[in-house]
C-alpha positions in Angstrom: 39.7 9.1 140.1 37.1 11.4 138.6 33.5 10.4 139.5 31.3 9.2 136.6 29.2 12.1 135.1 28.1 10.1 132.0 28.6 6.6 130.8 29.3 7.0 127.1 31.6 4.1 126.5 34.2 1.7 128.0 37.1 3.6 126.4 37.4 6.4 129.1 36.9 4.0 132.1 39.8 3.0 134.3 40.0 -0.6 135.5 39.2 0.4 139.1 36.0 2.1 137.8 35.0 -1.0 135.9 35.5 -3.0 139.2 33.5 -0.5 141.2 30.5 -0.9 138.8 30.8 -4.7 138.9 31.1 -4.8 142.7 28.0 -2.7 143.1 26.2 -4.8 140.5 26.8 -7.9 142.7 24.7 -6.2 145.4 22.0 -5.5 143.0 22.0 -9.2 141.8 21.2 -10.1 145.4 18.5 -7.5 145.6 16.9 -8.7 142.3 16.7 -12.2 143.6 15.0 -11.2 146.9 11.1 -11.1 147.3 11.2 -7.2 147.6 13.2 -5.9 144.6 13.2 -2.2 145.4 15.3 0.4 146.9 15.3 4.2 146.8 18.6 5.0 145.2 16.9 7.0 142.4 13.9 8.1 144.5 12.6 11.5 143.3 14.7 11.4 140.1 13.5 11.3 136.5 14.8 8.8 133.9 13.9 9.2 130.2 14.6 6.3 127.8 15.2 7.5 124.3 15.5 4.6 121.8 16.0 5.7 118.3 16.5 2.0 117.3 14.2 -0.8 118.2 15.2 -2.8 121.2 13.5 -5.4 123.4 16.1 -6.7 125.9 18.0 -3.4 126.5 15.0 -1.0 126.8 13.1 -3.5 129.1 16.2 -3.9 131.2 16.8 -0.2 131.6 13.1 0.4 132.5 13.1 -2.3 135.0 16.3 -1.2 136.5 15.1 2.4 136.9 11.8 1.4 138.4 13.5 -1.0 140.9 15.7 2.0 142.0 12.5 4.1 142.6 12.9 6.6 139.6 10.2 8.1 137.6 10.7 6.3 134.2 9.4 7.6 130.9 9.9 5.7 127.7 9.8 8.0 124.6 8.6 6.5 121.3 11.3 8.1 119.1 9.9 6.4 115.9 6.7 8.4 116.4 8.4 11.6 117.9 9.1 15.0 116.4 12.3 13.5 115.0 10.1 12.1 112.2 8.8 15.6 111.6 12.4 16.8 110.9 13.5 17.8 114.4 17.2 17.5 114.8 18.9 15.5 117.6 20.1 18.7 119.1 16.6 20.3 119.1 15.3 17.1 120.8 18.1 17.4 123.4 17.4 21.1 124.1 13.6 20.3 124.5 14.2 17.5 126.9 16.8 19.5 128.8 14.1 22.1 129.5 12.1 19.4 131.3 15.0 18.9 133.9 15.5 15.1 133.6 18.2 13.6 135.8 19.1 10.8 133.5 18.8 10.2 129.7 19.3 6.6 128.4 19.9 6.8 124.7 20.2 4.3 121.9 21.0 5.7 118.4 21.9 4.2 115.0 24.7 6.7 114.4 28.1 6.4 116.1 28.8 9.5 118.1 25.2 10.7 118.4 25.0 10.0 122.2 28.2 11.8 122.8 26.9 14.8 121.0 23.6 14.7 122.9 25.6 14.6 126.2 27.2 17.9 125.3 23.9 19.6 125.0 22.1 18.6 128.2 22.6 19.3 131.9 21.8 15.8 133.1 23.6 12.4 133.1 23.6 10.5 129.8 24.0 6.7 129.5 24.8 5.2 126.1 22.6 2.2 125.4 24.3 1.6 122.1 25.3 4.0 119.3 25.9 2.7 115.8 29.0 0.6 115.5 30.7 2.6 118.2 30.0 1.3 121.8 27.5 -0.5 124.0 29.1 -0.1 127.5 26.6 -1.7 129.7 26.5 -4.9 127.5 30.3 -5.2 128.0 29.9 -4.7 131.7 27.2 -7.2 132.0 29.3 -9.7 130.0 32.2 -8.9 132.4 30.0 -9.6 135.4 28.8 -12.8 133.9 32.4 -14.0 133.2 33.6 -12.9 136.6 30.8 -14.9 138.4 31.3 -18.0 136.2 35.1 -18.0 136.3 35.8 -16.4 139.7 38.0 -13.8 138.1 38.1 -11.3 135.3 41.8 -11.3 134.3 44.3 -13.7 132.5 41.5 -15.5 130.7 41.5 -16.6 127.1 38.4 -15.1 125.4 37.3 -15.9 121.9 34.9 -13.4 120.3 33.4 -15.0 117.2 31.5 -13.7 114.2 30.5 -10.3 113.0 33.2 -8.2 114.5 33.0 -5.4 111.9 29.4 -4.3 112.7 29.3 -5.0 116.4 29.5 -2.3 119.0 29.3 -5.1 121.6 32.5 -6.5 120.3 34.2 -3.2 120.3 33.2 -2.4 124.0 34.1 -6.0 125.0 37.6 -5.8 123.3 38.4 -2.6 125.3 37.0 -3.8 128.6 38.6 -7.3 128.5 41.9 -5.7 127.4 41.9 -3.3 130.3 41.4 -6.2 132.6 44.5 -8.1 131.2 42.8 -10.9 129.3 43.9 -12.6 126.1 41.4 -11.7 123.4 41.0 -13.6 120.2 38.8 -12.4 117.4 37.4 -15.2 115.1 35.6 -14.7 111.8 35.9 -14.2 108.1 38.1 -11.4 106.8 34.9 -9.6 105.4 33.6 -9.3 108.9 36.8 -8.0 110.5 37.2 -4.2 110.8 40.4 -2.7 109.2 43.1 -1.9 111.7 41.7 -4.2 114.4 45.1 -5.7 115.1 46.0 -2.4 116.7 43.6 -3.1 119.5 46.0 -5.7 121.0 44.0 -8.8 119.9 44.7 -11.9 118.0 42.8 -12.3 114.7 42.0 -15.9 113.5 40.1 -17.0 110.5 39.5 -20.6 111.7 37.1 -21.5 114.5 39.0 -24.6 115.6 42.3 -22.6 116.0 40.4 -19.6 117.5 38.6 -21.7 120.2 41.7 -23.7 121.2 42.0 -23.6 125.0 39.5 -20.8 125.3 37.9 -20.1 128.7 35.1 -18.1 127.2 33.4 -18.4 123.8 31.4 -15.3 123.0 29.3 -15.5 119.9 28.0 -12.4 118.0 24.8 -11.9 116.0 25.2 -11.4 112.2 24.0 -7.8 111.9 22.3 -8.0 108.5 20.7 -4.6 109.0 24.1 -3.0 109.0 25.4 -4.9 106.0 25.1 -3.3 102.5 26.9 -6.0 100.5 27.9 -9.7 100.3 29.7 -10.2 103.5 29.0 -13.9 103.6 28.3 -16.4 100.8 25.1 -17.8 102.6 23.9 -18.4 106.1 24.3 -22.1 105.6 27.9 -21.7 104.5 28.5 -19.3 107.4 27.1 -21.8 110.0 29.2 -24.5 108.5 32.5 -22.5 109.0 31.7 -20.1 111.8 28.6 -21.3 113.7 29.2 -22.7 117.1 28.4 -26.5 117.3 29.5 -29.2 119.6 32.4 -30.2 117.3 33.9 -26.8 117.3 33.2 -26.2 121.0 35.4 -29.3 121.8 38.5 -27.2 120.9 37.8 -24.9 123.9 38.5 -25.8 127.5 36.1 -28.5 128.9 34.8 -25.9 131.3 34.5 -23.1 128.8 31.3 -20.9 129.0 29.3 -19.9 126.0 27.9 -16.4 125.6 25.7 -14.5 123.2 24.4 -10.9 123.6 21.1 -11.7 121.8 19.0 -11.9 119.9 20.2 -15.1 118.6 19.9 -16.5 115.0 19.7 -20.2 115.9 21.3 -22.5 113.3 23.3 -19.4 111.9 25.6 -18.3 114.8 25.0 -21.0 117.3 23.4 -24.4 117.5 20.2 -24.4 119.5 21.2 -27.3 121.8 24.4 -25.5 122.8 22.5 -22.2 123.5 20.2 -24.1 125.7 22.8 -26.3 127.5 22.7 -25.2 131.2 26.2 -26.7 131.7 27.9 -24.5 129.1 25.6 -21.7 128.2 25.4 -18.5 130.4 23.1 -16.6 128.0 20.2 -16.4 130.4 22.6 -15.2 133.2 23.7 -12.4 130.8 20.1 -11.2 130.7 19.8 -11.4 134.5 23.2 -9.5 135.0 22.0 -6.8 132.5 19.4 -5.5 135.0 21.9 -5.5 137.9 24.6 -3.8 135.9 22.3 -1.1 134.6 21.0 -0.5 138.2 24.7 -0.1 139.3 25.6 2.3 136.5 22.6 4.5 137.0 23.2 4.5 140.8 26.8 5.6 140.4 25.8 8.3 137.8 23.1 9.7 140.2 25.5 9.7 143.1 27.8 12.0 141.1 24.7 14.1 140.0 23.4 14.5 143.6 26.9 15.5 144.8 27.2 18.2 142.1 23.8 19.6 143.0 24.5 20.1 146.7 24.6 23.8 147.7 28.1 24.9 148.3 29.2 25.3 151.9 26.3 23.2 153.2 27.3 20.3 155.5 25.3 17.1 154.9 
């Protein structure tokens, strides 16, 4: 199994690599709950966070993860950077590469941009979300949350509900959960389903009651209005009536089904506030906690590969 040089998506990962990341993440969950939350896995290394899209949870999570691992962390305000003056992404990559960073964490509004940047730099690149393409660490933290809640990450029935078409979270989760032999159901209106989605080995359902039937996991998605350029839904009120998660719809899932949401939530649109806050069903806050641990694990593994590649040839260590 080739070691991880970059983490650009779930698609190229083998199930054993996914399990390796999750197993290491478990160790970082324990560390993050301790009084002293630091180790030196990234000591002496430089991490640059480049967020071309606004982010609260993901950027804070990556910054905290890097600092807890002992890295020198720099956050670049890309909205105020030379990109606004006309500099291309490649120019930015070349400039940063000259500063010899060890890890770039990149979020970009265009699909494929992070992969392009990775081809132009010498350091490791971690995709923090690119357009509608992928968001690998979100899928990994979701997987860790499911595994901890259910005791396994295979042969579960998982309903992913809502705006599938515009969601890189959905795309990464579909691939990861499929690789781990789960039954994945996509639930939502036809206007929010991408064309050709049936080729991903999933079930597509237009009715929430049918879609949630006997589900072990109910994963709600945010309506991504910023990516919509037309009338994808008649109204938010109608959307909530048909596809918002409330107690009546949730009764069709298994009694011990967990409820997930990647955030930020539109309460009363995608999910009822009482369900989101129900400590017996909702694992939304656990997802946030698992995010820090998963990002620590991913960066640790990437830097293990980088350090190994930088060792002088023929030197025993």
